[in-house]
N, C-alpha and C positions, 0 to 999 in steps of 0.2 A: 686844650685838654691834652694831656700826655697820653700817648698810646705806646704800648710795648710790643715789639715784634717777636715772632716765633720763627725758629729755624730748626732744621734737621742737620745734624753733623755726626758722622760715624755711627749711624743707626740709632741715635738718641735725639729726643726732642728737647729743645731749650726755649725758654722765654726770657727775653731781656728784662732786666730790672735796673734800678739805680745803683745797685751794688754788684752788677755783673750778671752773667747768665745764671738762670735757675734751671737745673735739670729736672725735666718733667718725667721722662721715662723712655722706654723702648718704642721706637716707631712701629716695628712689626706688631707689637701688642696693641697699639692704638689702631692700626689698620684692621687687625682681626676683630677688635671690639666694635668697630663701626660697620663691619660686614664685608671687607675686602678692599683691594687697592684702587678700585674705581667706584664711582657713584653716578648713577643716572638720575638726573633731576626730574621729578614727577610731582604733579599737583593733583590731589584728589578732586573728584567732581564736587564734593561737599565744599572744599576750600574755594574752588572756582565760583560756586554759586553764592557762597557767603561773602566773598570779596570780589565782586565783578570788575573792579578797577585795578586789581592786582596785576602787575606785570609778570606774565608767564612766558615771555619770549625765550627764556632759557630752558623751557620744558623739552626733555629729550636729550639735552646736552649731557655728555658723560665727562666727568671731571676726574682728574687724578687726585687721590686723597692726599698724597705727600705734597702736591702743588698747593692744595687747599690749606694744609698745615702751614706751609711756608708763607702763605698770603695772610694768615690770621694776625690780627693785632688785638691787644687787650687793654682794658682800663686799669688804672692803678689799683682800684678796689679788687678786681678779679685777680690780679697778680699777687696781691697781699693774701687773698683767700687761698689761692693756689699754693703759695709758699708755706702757709700754715698747715697744709695737709701732709700727713706722713708720706714719705717717699718710698717706703717699703710696703708690700702687701701685708694685710692682717692675716692671721691664721686662717687657712682655707681659701683665701681670696686669690684670684689669678693675677690681679693687677693692684697697684697701690691706690689709696684714696686720691693722691695727687693726679695720677694718670687717669683715674676714673672721672674726676672732675673735668679734666682737660678733654677727655674723649666725649663727655656729655656736651661740652661747648662745641666741639668739632662736629658732632652729630647735629646739633641745633643749626649750625652754619650750613651743613650739607643739605638739611631738610628745607631750609629757607631759600635755597637757590643762590644764583650769582647775579641775577638781573639787577 
C-alpha cells in the first residue's frame, strides 16, 4: 500500500503525490487550529476503562506539532480527497477547506497518541 509523506518547507505544509507536492497550507495556521506548537498526550479515564488493553505508555509525553506533521503519512484516498478540497478559505473562514481537513487528521493523530 502506497503512503504519501508530509513535510514542512518555508512555513508551508506539503503532502507528496504521484504528481509532485501538494500544498496544503500555512503551518502556523495548522498549529493554531490544533491548539498550539506542542501537544501533551492524555487519555481520559473513560477511554482507559473502555479499552483496558490500550497502550497508554505515551501518556504525559509532550510532542512538537511540527514534528508530528513531518512524521505523518497518508493513504492515496486521503491525498485524493485532500487535493479535491479548495486551497483558499471560503468567505468568512479563517482556513481553507484543504487545511481544515488536514488539521482534522493531525488532531486525530495527536489525540490517538504515539504509542
